C-alpha positions, -999 to 999 in steps of 0.1 A, spaced: -140 -692 -371 -177 -691 -377 -186 -662 -399 -223 -665 -390 -216 -652 -355 -222 -615 -350 -222 -587 -325 -245 -558 -322 -229 -527 -337 -239 -509 -304 -210 -528 -288 -187 -518 -316 -197 -481 -313 -189 -482 -276 -155 -498 -282 -148 -474 -311 -156 -444 -288 -133 -458 -262 -104 -460 -287 -110 -425 -300 -110 -411 -265 -75 -426 -262 -61 -411 -293 -66 -439 -318 -76 -423 -351 -109 -434 -366 -93 -441 -400 -69 -465 -383 -97 -483 -365 -116 -487 -398 -85 -499 -415 -75 -524 -388 -109 -539 -382 -126 -537 -417 -156 -521 -400 -170 -493 -422 -186 -461 -408 -218 -472 -424 -219 -504 -404 -214 -483 -372 -240 -457 -378 -269 -479 -391 -295 -491 -365 -300 -528 -360 -267 -537 -378 -246 -566 -368 -208 -568 -370 -191 -600 -380 -172 -621 -354 -139 -615 -373 -143 -578 -373 -153 -578 -336 -122 -598 -326 -100 -573 -345 -117 -545 -326 -112 -563 -293 -75 -566 -300 -73 -529 -305 -91 -523 -272 -67 -547 -254 -38 -525 -266 -54 -498 -245 -63 -520 -215 -44 -497 -191 -73 -472 -195 -101 -497 -189 -101 -493 -151 -100 -455 -152 -128 -453 -177 -149 -480 -162 -184 -471 -148 -199 -503 -134 -231 -486 -122 -241 -480 -158 -242 -517 -167 -279 -523 -165 -286 -487 -175 -267 -492 -207 -287 -523 -215 -320 -504 -209 -308 -477 -232 -295 -499 -260 -315 -531 -257 -349 -523 -242 -365 -557 -249 -336 -576 -233 -334 -553 -202 -372 -555 -197 -370 -593 -198 -341 -595 -174 -356 -572 -148 -391 -588 -149 -382 -625 -143 -399 -647 -117 -367 -651 -97 -330 -644 -97 -324 -678 -112 -347 -671 -141 -331 -637 -146 -297 -652 -149 -310 -680 -172 -327 -654 -194 -294 -634 -197 -276 -665 -208 -303 -674 -233 -308 -640 -248 -272 -628 -248 -270 -633 -286 -290 -601 -289 -259 -583 -277 -234 -607 -293 -226 -643 -301 -188 -644 -300 -183 -658 -265 -198 -683 -241 -207 -686 -204 -206 -720 -188 -227 -727 -157 -216 -748 -127 -237 -754 -96 -234 -771 -63 -256 -771 -32 -244 -737 -20 -231 -717 -49 -236 -711 -86 -205 -703 -107 -205 -687 -142 -173 -691 -162 -167 -668 -192 -150 -686 -221 -135 -667 -250 -144 -680 -284 -120 -659 -304 -84 -661 -313 -58 -671 -287 -45 -636 -284 -77 -627 -267 -76 -656 -242 -66 -631 -215 -89 -603 -226 -102 -581 -198 -130 -561 -214 -154 -588 -223 -154 -609 -191 -155 -578 -170 -184 -564 -190 -204 -596 -187 -197 -600 -150 -207 -564 -143 -240 -569 -160 -246 -601 -142 -236 -585 -109 -261 -557 -114 -287 -582 -123 -281 -602 -91 -283 -569 -71 -316 -561 -88 -331 -592 -73 -313 -595 -40 -287 -572 -24 -277 -599 1 -267 -622 -28 -249 -593 -44 -227 -591 -14 -217 -627 -18 -203 -622 -54 -167 -633 -60 -150 -627 -94 -118 -640 -108 -101 -627 -139 -75 -647 -157 -43 -637 -174 -38 -603 -158 -7 -597 -139 -17 -578 -108 -7 -574 -72 -30 -575 -42 -33 -538 -42 -46 -537 -78 -71 -565 -70 -83 -545 -40 -87 -514 -61 -108 -532 -87 -129 -548 -59 -135 -514 -44 -145 -501 -79 -169 -529 -86 -183 -533 -51 -176 -570 -47 -145 -593 -44 -123 -595 -74 -91 -615 -78 -69 -607 -108 -43 -630 -123 -64 -661 -118 -65 -692 -140 -102 -687 -150 -127 -660 -156 -155 -668 -131 -183 -652 -112 -196 -671 -81 -224 -662 -58 -245 -678 -30 -277 -697 -40 -295 -690 -8 -320 -667 -24 -317 -677 -60 -352 -692 -62 -370 -666 -41 -400 -653 -60 -396 -617 -73 -423 -595 -57 -428 -574 -87 -429 -601 -113 -457 -597 -139 -463 -629 -158 -484 -615 -186 -459 -588 -192 -431 -613 -192 -448 -634 -218 -452 -604 -241 -416 -593 -237 -403 -629 -242 -421 -631 -275 -404 -599 -286 -370 -612 -275 -376 -645 -293 -384 -625 -324 -351 -606 -321 -332 -638 -317 -349 -654 -347 -340 -623 -368 -304 -625 -358 -303 -662 -367 -320 -657 -401 -297 -629 -410 -267 -651 -403 -278 -681 -424 -253 -696 -448 -274 -685 -479 -276 -649 -468 -239 -648 -460 -230 -665 -493 -250 -639 -513 -233 -610 -494 -199 -626 -500 -207 -629 -538 -219 -593 -539 -187 -581 -522 -165 -600 -546 -186 -586 -575 -180 -550 -563 -144 -556 -555 -134 -569 -589 -140 -542 -615 -127 -564 -643 -159 -585 -642 -183 -557 -632 -213 -550 -653 -226 -514 -649 -263 -523 -651 -275 -531 -615 -303 -552 -630 -277 -577 -640 -265 -582 -604 -290 -609 -594 -284 -627 -627 -247 -627 -621 -250 -638 -585 -273 -667 -595 -248 -678 -621 -220 -677 -596 -240 -697 -570 -255 -720 -596 -290 -714 -584 -322 -704 -603 -333 -668 -598 -367 -678 -585 -352 -703 -560 -327 -677 -547 -355 -652 -541 -378 -677 -525 -350 -689 -501 -340 -654 -492 -377 -646 -485 -379 -676 -462 -350 -662 -443 -367 -628 -440 -344 -612 -466 -347 -600 -502 -320 -596 -528 -325 -559 -535 -320 -549 -498 -290 -572 -494 -274 -557 -526 -280 -521 -514 -267 -528 -479 -235 -545 -493 -231 -518 -519 -233 -491 -492 -207 -509 -471 -184 -512 -501 -189 -475 -510 -178 -465 -475 -147 -488 -478 -138 -474 -513 -142 -438 -501 -113 -444 -477 -90 -451 -507 -82 -415 -517 -66 -426 -550 -100 -435 -563 -122 -408 -578 -159 -406 -571 -164 -414 -608 -143 -445 -605 -162 -456 -574 -195 -450 -591 -186 -471 -620 -172 -499 -599 -204 -501 -579 -225 -502 -611 -241 -468 -610 -251 -452 -643 -234 -419 -633 -216 -402 -605 -248 -383 -598 -268 -415 -594 -242 -427 -569 -243 -395 -550 -281 -396 -547 -279 -432 -535 -252 -424 -509 -270 -392 -497 -302 -412 -492 -285 -438 -470 -260 -416 -451 -276 -381 -451 -244 -366 -466 -226 -365 -499 -198 -389 -507 -174 -360 -509 -183 -347 -474 -181 -382 -461 -146 -386 -475 -136 -352 -461 -148 -363 -427 -125 -393 -429 -96 -370 -438 -103 -351 -406 -100 -384 -387 -67 -392 -405 -52 -360 -390 -64 -368 -355 
């Protein structure tokens, strides 16, 4: 599994909310997925593929509620609300074809943990959703349905006649004709459940018809912003950045080798990675990163994880993370989370009782 693949934490927050609505305690979700509350609450944070897959497995355990909770009309609205640059690009393309192509190209802004394959003949275009995760998710419902709903709304934005031609198949779901009919009614287009593949097919009759409201200059501006977001995601997932974060996590998780002085952290990491300090800083800068920010982010994530372990005192956590005192740790934590470590821990206790 490629650790460099990530998903926007906006997706994780949505899945987290769904699980809590159906009586899954927050503490259990954190424990099962390894996703910390800090990772969920920070803006512009990405969740690793491994964590995302574990969260998807939890969602699949509640799949019977997916239909009752599903609101397909909110698909594009959610993209506008959460990913403004992406939504602006998708709805201001020169044609339906370009709109679909842009969705496929810029989907990594939402997540990189799956794939959509395109097939085309003279009359139709077919998009097949392919799961890139563990085999247990091969029959996942949430991800293909979510992607197809966005694509369907995008198709409808450009041409309602083409929208009426949409046909969706969903694999691995045991369903009778009545259930397929219910889902079709909910979505507004034909949907066959229990198929061999996850596909969305639609007519190409109007796929290249120019979009009347297309603004080329605006498109170029938005595209540059979208390219910048993609480049940031790629740079944040580079092997060096990931390796530094992994070394920092190991450093914080092994108190027997921990040195209380944070100034020693970069020296220790350089020794572990066998790389000169200046070279490490230069390469991180080239990737749009710096060691201090990486260390603080990793330390914050580890602090949230350790606070879930109620046998650890705040003093012990402070020492493990290299703070000179518990007060220094509390100041750091409050600055990042707008609450004290103790209140944060008490909040987790409330979740435990849920």
